[in-house]
FITIPA-280532 format. One record per residue: residue number from 1; x, y, z of N, C-alpha, C, O in turn. Coordinates in Angstrom, 3 decimals. Layout:
residues N
{NUM,{X,Y,Z},{X,Y,Z},{X,Y,Z},{X,Y,Z}}
...
This chain:
residues 93
{1,{-3.765,-12.104,-1.373},{-4.487,-12.095,0.702},{-2.425,-12.281,1.529},{-2.062,-12.160,2.699}}
{2,{-1.673,-12.567,0.377},{-0.386,-11.785,1.235},{0.067,-10.532,1.375},{0.629,-10.196,2.417}}
{3,{-0.098,-9.775,0.464},{-0.322,-8.117,0.560},{-0.495,-7.969,1.682},{0.323,-7.740,2.574}}
{4,{-2.024,-8.138,1.733},{-2.767,-7.700,3.333},{-2.374,-8.316,4.701},{-2.754,-7.901,5.796}}
{5,{-1.446,-9.511,4.440},{-1.149,-9.882,5.671},{-0.123,-9.572,5.678},{0.313,-9.893,6.783}}
{6,{0.653,-9.096,5.095},{2.257,-8.521,4.772},{2.005,-6.948,5.163},{3.137,-6.488,5.013}}
{7,{1.299,-6.029,5.514},{0.310,-4.805,5.213},{0.287,-4.483,6.734},{0.856,-3.540,7.284}}
{8,{-0.693,-5.716,7.467},{-1.028,-5.899,8.454},{0.379,-6.089,9.855},{0.469,-5.745,11.033}}
{9,{1.212,-6.776,8.927},{2.405,-7.338,10.116},{3.620,-6.096,10.071},{4.584,-5.995,10.829}}
{10,{3.264,-5.254,9.001},{3.953,-3.682,8.880},{3.487,-2.981,10.128},{4.062,-2.597,11.146}}
{11,{2.099,-2.943,9.646},{1.737,-2.058,10.578},{1.995,-2.522,11.721},{2.727,-1.732,12.317}}
{12,{1.714,-3.558,12.416},{2.190,-3.846,13.801},{3.302,-3.714,14.170},{3.544,-3.527,15.362}}
{13,{4.615,-3.803,12.896},{5.802,-3.452,13.508},{5.951,-2.061,14.129},{6.719,-1.763,15.044}}
{14,{5.168,-1.325,13.542},{5.352,0.261,13.550},{4.546,0.676,14.605},{4.743,1.764,15.146}}
{15,{3.542,-0.180,15.000},{3.206,0.185,16.066},{4.163,-0.597,17.633},{4.395,-0.254,18.792}}
{16,{4.375,-1.440,17.000},{5.571,-1.849,18.559},{6.747,-0.979,18.248},{6.970,-0.908,19.456}}
{17,{7.542,-0.375,17.818},{8.425,0.180,17.410},{7.719,2.079,17.724},{8.422,3.055,17.986}}
{18,{6.886,2.069,17.643},{6.535,3.289,18.425},{6.323,3.716,19.833},{6.748,4.679,20.471}}
{19,{5.436,2.583,20.175},{5.712,2.212,21.392},{7.614,1.745,22.540},{8.042,2.001,23.665}}
{20,{7.944,1.239,21.718},{9.182,1.104,21.785},{10.278,2.369,22.090},{11.170,2.170,22.916}}
{21,{10.208,3.291,21.598},{9.968,4.604,21.003},{9.994,4.938,22.136},{11.052,5.088,22.748}}
{22,{8.724,5.142,22.694},{8.224,5.813,23.754},{8.747,5.746,25.373},{9.128,6.518,26.253}}
{23,{8.525,4.413,25.179},{9.371,3.380,26.467},{10.855,3.947,26.214},{11.168,4.235,27.369}}
{24,{11.788,4.231,25.541},{12.783,4.702,25.640},{12.881,6.001,25.987},{13.861,6.454,26.579}}
{25,{11.695,6.800,25.581},{11.886,8.293,26.141},{11.739,8.520,27.398},{12.315,9.339,28.114}}
{26,{10.486,7.323,27.773},{10.472,7.417,29.436},{11.381,7.279,29.753},{11.868,8.369,30.054}}
{27,{12.142,6.368,29.928},{13.701,5.971,30.966},{14.258,6.940,30.620},{14.641,7.560,31.612}}
{28,{14.630,7.628,29.313},{15.653,8.716,29.473},{15.289,9.494,30.170},{16.088,9.877,31.024}}
{29,{13.709,10.185,30.132},{13.690,11.267,30.929},{13.550,11.119,32.363},{13.460,12.189,32.966}}
{30,{13.491,9.616,33.360},{13.324,9.095,34.414},{15.156,9.256,34.698},{15.685,9.961,35.558}}
{31,{15.809,8.415,33.739},{17.668,8.265,34.309},{17.721,10.402,34.331},{17.912,11.144,35.294}}
{32,{17.526,10.667,33.221},{18.232,11.957,32.928},{17.181,13.325,33.860},{17.240,14.525,33.589}}
{33,{16.281,12.689,34.969},{15.995,13.353,36.027},{16.286,14.871,36.450},{15.643,15.921,36.466}}
{34,{17.859,14.363,36.854},{18.709,15.302,37.945},{18.938,16.317,36.696},{18.520,17.415,37.064}}
{35,{19.258,16.365,35.841},{19.368,17.164,34.951},{17.993,18.007,34.720},{17.984,19.207,34.992}}
{36,{16.670,17.267,34.143},{16.005,18.199,33.845},{15.764,19.284,34.926},{15.534,20.475,34.720}}
{37,{15.877,18.543,36.313},{15.810,19.745,37.232},{16.762,20.741,37.713},{16.672,21.636,38.553}}
{38,{17.869,20.264,36.806},{19.104,21.870,37.123},{18.461,22.605,36.082},{18.490,23.807,36.347}}
{39,{17.815,22.318,34.856},{17.368,23.305,33.476},{16.469,23.777,34.143},{16.404,24.999,34.267}}
{40,{15.796,23.170,34.583},{14.210,23.866,34.979},{14.887,24.845,36.115},{14.579,26.026,35.955}}
{41,{15.595,24.626,37.029},{15.846,25.254,37.984},{16.655,26.392,37.601},{16.397,27.323,38.363}}
{42,{17.510,26.701,36.753},{18.034,27.418,35.811},{17.019,28.658,35.049},{17.181,29.878,35.042}}
{43,{15.968,27.849,34.448},{15.025,28.661,33.758},{13.782,29.488,34.713},{12.957,30.204,34.145}}
{44,{13.776,29.362,35.664},{12.867,30.329,36.560},{12.978,31.513,36.466},{14.084,31.993,36.712}}
{45,{12.137,32.184,36.169},{12.023,33.908,36.330},{12.518,33.993,34.651},{12.005,34.899,33.994}}
{46,{13.338,33.222,34.071},{13.451,34.029,32.423},{12.931,33.389,31.430},{12.395,32.285,31.341}}
{47,{13.206,34.403,30.528},{12.491,33.962,29.468},{13.645,34.134,28.102},{14.435,33.194,28.017}}
{48,{13.743,34.860,27.414},{14.884,34.990,26.334},{16.510,34.372,26.712},{17.240,33.747,25.942}}
{49,{16.784,34.750,28.076},{17.898,35.036,28.414},{18.366,33.502,28.795},{19.550,33.214,28.968}}
{50,{17.208,32.486,28.911},{17.523,31.228,29.303},{17.908,30.598,28.469},{18.111,29.450,28.867}}
{51,{18.206,30.782,27.129},{19.380,30.529,25.929},{20.830,30.839,26.680},{21.478,30.074,27.395}}
{52,{20.974,31.493,26.494},{22.925,31.539,27.097},{22.874,31.638,28.850},{23.562,30.726,29.308}}
{53,{22.361,32.339,29.751},{21.900,31.784,30.948},{22.359,30.213,30.803},{23.585,30.124,30.875}}
{54,{21.755,29.054,30.634},{21.550,27.869,31.018},{22.243,27.155,29.708},{22.056,25.987,29.367}}
{55,{22.841,27.839,29.241},{23.213,26.606,28.080},{24.319,25.854,28.722},{25.062,25.261,27.940}}
{56,{24.417,25.817,29.207},{25.561,24.599,30.362},{24.114,23.410,30.500},{24.057,22.680,29.510}}
{57,{23.165,23.182,31.397},{22.725,22.882,31.769},{21.810,22.142,30.310},{21.483,21.008,29.961}}
{58,{21.689,23.298,29.869},{21.211,22.368,28.571},{21.435,21.413,27.605},{20.603,20.896,26.859}}
{59,{23.173,21.125,27.707},{23.665,20.225,27.005},{23.743,19.509,28.058},{22.988,18.538,28.012}}
{60,{24.296,19.588,28.905},{24.545,18.365,29.986},{23.545,17.554,30.113},{23.753,16.368,30.370}}
{61,{21.761,18.254,29.889},{20.263,17.394,30.093},{20.397,16.509,28.039},{20.245,15.341,27.680}}
{62,{20.799,18.050,27.064},{20.755,17.034,26.077},{21.492,15.421,25.755},{21.074,14.336,25.352}}
{63,{22.511,15.859,26.090},{24.084,14.891,26.511},{23.518,13.550,27.047},{23.767,12.415,26.641}}
{64,{22.350,14.109,28.483},{21.976,12.784,29.407},{20.651,12.133,28.122},{20.547,10.910,28.027}}
{65,{20.253,12.528,27.732},{18.998,12.279,26.816},{19.699,11.348,25.558},{19.277,10.247,25.203}}
{66,{20.638,11.924,25.094},{20.831,11.225,24.109},{21.622,10.019,24.427},{21.609,9.014,23.716}}
{67,{22.478,10.171,25.774},{23.031,8.617,26.047},{21.934,7.627,25.694},{22.245,6.757,24.881}}
{68,{20.390,7.625,26.298},{19.464,6.989,26.795},{18.325,7.157,25.384},{17.153,6.785,25.437}}
{69,{18.890,7.712,24.320},{17.822,8.164,22.977},{18.252,7.935,21.691},{18.085,8.709,20.748}}
{70,{18.817,6.849,21.656},{19.756,6.950,20.290},{18.883,6.069,19.352},{17.658,6.113,19.243}}
{71,{19.742,5.275,18.708},{19.495,4.192,17.196},{20.296,2.917,18.454},{19.579,2.005,18.865}}
{72,{21.088,2.973,18.712},{21.934,1.666,19.307},{20.826,1.452,20.326},{20.190,0.425,20.089}}
{73,{20.365,2.205,21.515},{19.835,1.577,22.567},{17.767,1.424,21.842},{16.869,0.745,22.342}}
{74,{17.685,2.423,20.476},{16.311,1.654,20.317},{16.448,0.061,19.543},{15.484,-0.704,19.568}}
{75,{17.979,-0.386,18.750},{17.656,-1.408,18.423},{17.915,-2.872,19.361},{17.634,-4.065,19.252}}
{76,{18.487,-2.158,20.140},{18.689,-3.571,21.577},{17.466,-3.620,22.042},{17.097,-4.760,22.326}}
{77,{16.550,-2.605,22.255},{14.991,-3.045,22.429},{14.528,-3.647,21.851},{14.214,-4.752,22.293}}
{78,{14.141,-3.201,20.222},{13.910,-4.368,19.191},{14.310,-5.397,19.695},{13.523,-6.175,20.234}}
{79,{15.839,-5.665,19.620},{15.980,-7.367,19.860},{15.855,-8.341,21.088},{15.682,-9.558,21.027}}
{80,{16.014,-7.343,22.534},{14.721,-7.868,23.096},{13.564,-8.131,23.300},{13.155,-9.094,23.949}}
{81,{12.572,-6.859,22.481},{11.268,-7.468,21.954},{11.515,-8.564,21.259},{11.115,-9.554,21.873}}
{82,{11.910,-8.766,20.433},{12.130,-9.992,19.007},{12.308,-11.305,19.998},{11.606,-12.296,19.798}}
{83,{13.254,-11.277,21.052},{13.337,-12.718,21.451},{12.456,-12.773,22.656},{12.796,-13.808,23.231}}
{84,{11.467,-12.180,23.365},{10.259,-12.306,23.944},{9.434,-12.912,23.414},{8.784,-13.868,23.838}}
{85,{9.373,-11.972,21.644},{7.988,-12.788,21.634},{8.611,-14.068,21.170},{7.830,-14.892,21.646}}
{86,{9.507,-14.727,20.554},{10.470,-15.666,19.777},{9.797,-16.786,20.934},{9.086,-17.714,20.550}}
{87,{10.094,-16.585,22.267},{9.559,-17.579,23.661},{8.181,-17.192,23.904},{7.758,-17.608,24.982}}
{88,{7.276,-16.449,23.147},{6.325,-16.971,23.801},{5.324,-17.960,22.621},{4.310,-18.621,22.845}}
{89,{6.092,-17.735,21.306},{5.813,-18.417,20.378},{4.613,-17.578,19.307},{4.402,-16.384,19.520}}
{90,{4.010,-18.166,18.380},{3.406,-17.576,17.747},{2.201,-16.793,18.222},{1.315,-17.304,18.906}}
{91,{2.206,-15.674,17.876},{0.730,-15.071,18.059},{-0.589,-15.779,17.433},{-0.761,-16.435,16.406}}
{92,{-1.381,-15.403,18.404},{-3.239,-16.323,17.800},{-3.986,-15.202,17.793},{-4.212,-14.550,18.813}}
{93,{-4.406,-14.915,16.669},{-5.643,-14.678,16.058},{-6.895,-13.669,16.871},{-7.979,-13.469,16.322}}
């Protein structure tokens, strides 16, 4: 019975981590909207040339996104989630 309970907890943890990653990505896109707009504006009407013509905008966007989507940010979100769960008490079935 212990194995089943552990498997359920790991599944929940994985679901929680997926939700936190999704939340992290949404926040990054929101925070980096300015850079995304600059890149999109540069890319309008281009096909292959976007690679070299919009390199600066792409780098700015990637740098911004990386600032909000890295392991340190995810670990901080996990820590905050764990603290919130401790405050709520044990989950009821």
